[in-house]
Every structure is written in C-alpha cells, then in structure tokens.
DRENPA-3360 file (N, C-alpha, C; in nm, 2 decimals, always signed):
BEGIN
1 = MHETAVAE = +3.25/+3.28/+25.52/+3.33/+3.37/+25.62/+3.35/+3.30/+25.75 ~ +3.44/+3.23/+25.78/+3.48/+3.15/+25.89/+3.44/+3.24/+26.02 ~ +3.50/+3.38/+26.01/+3.47/+3.47/+26.12/+3.33/+3.48/+26.18 ~ +3.24/+3.48/+26.08/+3.12/+3.51/+26.11/+3.05/+3.40/+26.20 ~ +3.08/+3.27/+26.17/+3.04/+3.16/+26.25/+3.11/+3.15/+26.39 ~ +3.24/+3.20/+26.39/+3.32/+3.22/+26.53/+3.25/+3.32/+26.59 ~ +3.22/+3.44/+26.55/+3.17/+3.54/+26.63/+3.04/+3.52/+26.68 ~ +2.96/+3.44/+26.60/+2.81/+3.41/+26.66/+2.83/+3.31/+26.77;
9 = SILHTIIA = +2.92/+3.21/+26.75/+2.93/+3.13/+26.86/+2.98/+3.20/+27.00 ~ +3.09/+3.28/+26.98/+3.13/+3.36/+27.10/+3.03/+3.44/+27.15 ~ +2.94/+3.51/+27.06/+2.85/+3.60/+27.12/+2.74/+3.54/+27.21 ~ +2.68/+3.41/+27.16/+2.60/+3.31/+27.22/+2.67/+3.28/+27.37 ~ +2.78/+3.25/+27.38/+2.85/+3.20/+27.52/+2.86/+3.33/+27.59 ~ +2.90/+3.45/+27.55/+2.89/+3.57/+27.63/+2.76/+3.61/+27.68 ~ +2.66/+3.61/+27.59/+2.52/+3.63/+27.63/+2.48/+3.54/+27.75 ~ +2.51/+3.42/+27.71/+2.48/+3.31/+27.83/+2.53/+3.33/+27.97;
17 = QADKANAK = +2.66/+3.38/+27.96/+2.72/+3.40/+28.07/+2.68/+3.53/+28.13 ~ +2.66/+3.62/+28.07/+2.58/+3.75/+28.10/+2.46/+3.73/+28.17 ~ +2.38/+3.65/+28.10/+2.24/+3.61/+28.18/+2.28/+3.56/+28.31 ~ +2.37/+3.46/+28.32/+2.38/+3.39/+28.46/+2.45/+3.49/+28.56 ~ +2.53/+3.59/+28.51/+2.58/+3.68/+28.61/+2.49/+3.80/+28.64 ~ +2.37/+3.80/+28.56/+2.29/+3.93/+28.55/+2.37/+4.04/+28.55 ~ +2.46/+4.05/+28.45/+2.55/+4.16/+28.43/+2.57/+4.21/+28.28 ~ +2.62/+4.31/+28.25/+2.64/+4.37/+28.11/+2.80/+4.33/+28.08;
25 = PVSAIISC = +2.82/+4.27/+27.97/+2.96/+4.24/+27.94/+3.04/+4.37/+27.88 ~ +3.14/+4.41/+27.93/+3.23/+4.53/+27.87/+3.33/+4.49/+27.77 ~ +3.40/+4.38/+27.80/+3.50/+4.31/+27.68/+3.52/+4.18/+27.73 ~ +3.58/+4.12/+27.62/+3.59/+3.97/+27.61/+3.73/+3.96/+27.52 ~ +3.81/+3.85/+27.57/+3.93/+3.81/+27.52/+3.92/+3.68/+27.45 ~ +3.96/+3.67/+27.33/+3.98/+3.52/+27.26/+4.13/+3.52/+27.22 ~ +4.17/+3.40/+27.22/+4.29/+3.36/+27.17/+4.28/+3.28/+27.05 ~ +4.38/+3.26/+26.96/+4.36/+3.16/+26.86/+4.52/+3.13/+26.82;
33 = GQFNTLND = +4.55/+3.01/+26.76/+4.69/+2.99/+26.72/+4.69/+3.01/+26.58 ~ +4.80/+2.97/+26.52/+4.82/+3.00/+26.39/+4.74/+2.93/+26.28 ~ +4.71/+2.80/+26.30/+4.63/+2.72/+26.22/+4.49/+2.74/+26.24 ~ +4.45/+2.80/+26.36/+4.32/+2.83/+26.40/+4.28/+2.99/+26.38 ~ +4.37/+3.04/+26.30/+4.38/+3.20/+26.31/+4.25/+3.26/+26.25 ~ +4.26/+3.37/+26.30/+4.13/+3.48/+26.25/+4.18/+3.59/+26.20 ~ +4.11/+3.64/+26.09/+4.14/+3.79/+26.04/+4.07/+3.89/+26.15 ~ +4.15/+3.97/+26.21/+4.13/+4.06/+26.30/+4.00/+4.15/+26.25;
41 = ECMQFAFE = +4.04/+4.22/+26.14/+3.92/+4.30/+26.09/+3.77/+4.24/+26.06 ~ +3.80/+4.13/+26.00/+3.67/+4.04/+25.96/+3.61/+4.00/+26.09 ~ +3.68/+3.96/+26.18/+3.63/+3.91/+26.33/+3.55/+4.03/+26.39 ~ +3.63/+4.15/+26.40/+3.57/+4.26/+26.48/+3.45/+4.30/+26.39 ~ +3.43/+4.31/+26.25/+3.32/+4.35/+26.21/+3.18/+4.25/+26.23 ~ +3.22/+4.11/+26.20/+3.15/+4.00/+26.23/+3.10/+4.00/+26.38 ~ +3.16/+4.03/+26.47/+3.12/+4.02/+26.63/+3.03/+4.14/+26.63 ~ +3.07/+4.27/+26.59/+2.98/+4.39/+26.60/+2.85/+4.37/+26.52;
49 = AAAAGTVC = +2.86/+4.31/+26.40/+2.72/+4.29/+26.34/+2.64/+4.19/+26.41 ~ +2.69/+4.10/+26.47/+2.62/+3.98/+26.54/+2.56/+4.05/+26.66 ~ +2.66/+4.13/+26.74/+2.61/+4.19/+26.87/+2.51/+4.30/+26.86 ~ +2.50/+4.37/+26.76/+2.40/+4.48/+26.73/+2.26/+4.42/+26.79 ~ +2.21/+4.52/+26.88/+2.07/+4.49/+26.96/+2.08/+4.39/+27.06 ~ +2.19/+4.35/+27.11/+2.20/+4.25/+27.20/+2.27/+4.32/+27.32 ~ +2.29/+4.25/+27.44/+2.35/+4.30/+27.57/+2.50/+4.32/+27.54 ~ +2.54/+4.26/+27.42/+2.68/+4.28/+27.38/+2.72/+4.37/+27.27;
57 = EKTKLVIK = +2.61/+4.47/+27.25/+2.64/+4.56/+27.14/+2.78/+4.65/+27.17 ~ +2.80/+4.69/+27.28/+2.92/+4.78/+27.33/+3.04/+4.70/+27.36 ~ +3.03/+4.56/+27.37/+3.14/+4.49/+27.43/+3.24/+4.49/+27.33 ~ +3.37/+4.52/+27.38/+3.50/+4.53/+27.31/+3.54/+4.40/+27.31 ~ +3.59/+4.35/+27.17/+3.66/+4.22/+27.14/+3.79/+4.23/+27.13 ~ +3.89/+4.16/+27.22/+4.03/+4.17/+27.20/+4.07/+4.02/+27.15 ~ +4.16/+4.02/+27.04/+4.20/+3.89/+26.98/+4.35/+3.88/+27.02 ~ +4.39/+3.77/+27.07/+4.53/+3.74/+27.08/+4.57/+3.63/+27.01;
65 = HIPLRAKC = +4.69/+3.65/+26.93/+4.73/+3.55/+26.83/+4.85/+3.48/+26.92 ~ +4.83/+3.34/+26.93/+4.93/+3.28/+27.00/+5.04/+3.21/+26.89 ~ +5.16/+3.25/+26.89/+5.26/+3.19/+26.80/+5.26/+3.04/+26.80 ~ +5.30/+2.98/+26.68/+5.33/+2.85/+26.67/+5.46/+2.81/+26.71 ~ +5.46/+2.69/+26.77/+5.60/+2.65/+26.84/+5.65/+2.53/+26.76 ~ +5.76/+2.51/+26.75/+5.84/+2.41/+26.68/+5.93/+2.34/+26.78 ~ +5.98/+2.20/+26.76/+6.10/+2.16/+26.84/+6.18/+2.11/+26.75 ~ +6.30/+2.15/+26.77/+6.42/+2.10/+26.68/+6.46/+1.96/+26.71;
73 = EQCQTVFE = +6.47/+1.88/+26.62/+6.51/+1.74/+26.61/+6.66/+1.73/+26.65 ~ +6.74/+1.85/+26.62/+6.88/+1.81/+26.65/+6.91/+1.84/+26.79 ~ +6.88/+1.97/+26.84/+6.90/+2.02/+26.97/+6.79/+2.01/+27.07 ~ +6.67/+1.97/+27.02/+6.55/+1.95/+27.10/+6.51/+2.10/+27.17 ~ +6.56/+2.20/+27.12/+6.52/+2.34/+27.17/+6.36/+2.36/+27.11 ~ +6.28/+2.41/+27.19/+6.15/+2.46/+27.13/+6.16/+2.60/+27.13 ~ +6.10/+2.64/+27.00/+6.12/+2.78/+26.95/+5.99/+2.83/+26.90 ~ +5.99/+2.96/+26.88/+5.86/+3.01/+26.82/+5.88/+3.01/+26.65;
81 = FDVYKPAC = +5.81/+2.93/+26.59/+5.81/+2.92/+26.45/+5.81/+3.06/+26.37 ~ +5.89/+3.10/+26.27/+5.88/+3.20/+26.21/+5.88/+3.16/+26.05 ~ +5.78/+3.19/+25.99/+5.75/+3.15/+25.84/+5.87/+3.20/+25.74 ~ +5.92/+3.32/+25.81/+6.02/+3.36/+25.70/+6.17/+3.32/+25.75 ~ +6.18/+3.26/+25.84/+6.30/+3.19/+25.88/+6.28/+3.06/+25.95 ~ +6.25/+2.96/+25.86/+6.19/+2.83/+25.92/+6.31/+2.75/+25.97 ~ +6.39/+2.78/+26.08/+6.50/+2.73/+26.13/+6.50/+2.73/+26.29 ~ +6.57/+2.64/+26.35/+6.59/+2.66/+26.49/+6.68/+2.77/+26.51;
89 = GQCESKEF = +6.63/+2.86/+26.60/+6.71/+2.96/+26.65/+6.83/+2.94/+26.72 ~ +6.86/+2.82/+26.77/+6.98/+2.77/+26.86/+7.08/+2.71/+26.76 ~ +7.04/+2.63/+26.68/+7.13/+2.55/+26.60/+7.11/+2.57/+26.44 ~ +7.01/+2.65/+26.40/+6.97/+2.66/+26.28/+6.94/+2.56/+26.18 ~ +6.90/+2.45/+26.23/+6.87/+2.32/+26.20/+6.73/+2.35/+26.12 ~ +6.71/+2.29/+26.00/+6.57/+2.30/+25.94/+6.48/+2.19/+25.95 ~ +6.53/+2.09/+26.05/+6.46/+1.97/+26.08/+6.39/+1.99/+26.22 ~ +6.25/+1.98/+26.21/+6.19/+2.01/+26.33/+6.05/+1.98/+26.32;
97 = DFEPDAPL = +5.98/+1.96/+26.43/+5.83/+1.91/+26.44/+5.77/+2.01/+26.50 ~ +5.63/+2.05/+26.45/+5.56/+2.15/+26.50/+5.49/+2.09/+26.65 ~ +5.49/+2.18/+26.73/+5.41/+2.13/+26.86/+5.26/+2.16/+26.84 ~ +5.18/+2.11/+26.92/+5.03/+2.14/+26.89/+4.99/+2.29/+26.90 ~ +4.92/+2.32/+26.80/+4.86/+2.47/+26.78/+4.78/+2.49/+26.90 ~ +4.79/+2.63/+26.95/+4.67/+2.68/+27.03/+4.54/+2.68/+26.98 ~ +4.46/+2.63/+27.06/+4.31/+2.63/+26.99/+4.26/+2.76/+27.01 ~ +4.14/+2.77/+26.94/+4.05/+2.90/+26.94/+3.98/+2.88/+27.07;
105 = LLETIEFE = +4.00/+2.99/+27.17/+3.95/+2.99/+27.31/+3.88/+3.13/+27.33 ~ +3.76/+3.15/+27.40/+3.71/+3.24/+27.46/+3.78/+3.26/+27.60 ~ +3.89/+3.34/+27.65/+3.95/+3.32/+27.76/+3.89/+3.39/+27.87 ~ +3.84/+3.52/+27.86/+3.77/+3.59/+27.97/+3.67/+3.69/+27.92 ~ +3.57/+3.71/+28.00/+3.47/+3.81/+27.96/+3.50/+3.91/+28.09 ~ +3.46/+4.04/+28.06/+3.45/+4.13/+28.18/+3.33/+4.19/+28.18 ~ +3.28/+4.21/+28.30/+3.14/+4.26/+28.31/+3.15/+4.38/+28.40 ~ +3.05/+4.47/+28.36/+3.04/+4.59/+28.45/+3.02/+4.59/+28.58;
113 = G = +3.09/+4.68/+28.66/+3.07/+4.68/+28.79/+3.18/+4.60/+28.87;
% end
C-alpha cells in the first residue's frame, strides 16, 4: 500500500516540525499530481493509523489533487487534461504533450494557537 509509506513519511515530517515549533499540529495540507496520485480514503486511514498515539493523533489531513496539464502541438494552448476527452479544448487537436506532473508535497502545517 503506497499510501502507508507516504503517510508515515508525512507524519515524521509533521512531528519534526511540531517539535521545532513546540506546538501541536491541527491540520496539514498535501498535494499530488495525477501520476503521483493518492487514494483519499486509503491515505486518510493510513495517516490516522500512523498518527495514533502521537502528537498528530487529531491532526486533520487535507489532500489536494492537482490536474494534469498538456500543451497542444497545433495551437500551443496549455489545458487541463481530461482522460474522457483527450483533446485540446481550443482547437480539438489530439496531438499534445504532457506538462510535468505536480509532485507529491506537504504544503502546509497549521499549529494550535
């Protein structure tokens, strides 16, 4: 389960930052692209299980999914890729290249107080 390893890594980072700030984390936001995607339910479960008995036990985890973008070879338009309609929204061309996918990131941690 990929989410378990991600949850444990994120948890260690949050705990380290909580120790530095001498504060209790209340929420954290992570983001991921489409090729680095996470299953929200699995990720929430894995994070809650890993956080049990730690300073992060009640920390709310928010997951943002960043859309995959592509660039049309015909008109050069950059558009959000839709797997159900894989074509440029501007000229309808099916010739495009994917832009770099968004990485998996821990964006923010909110602390009490």
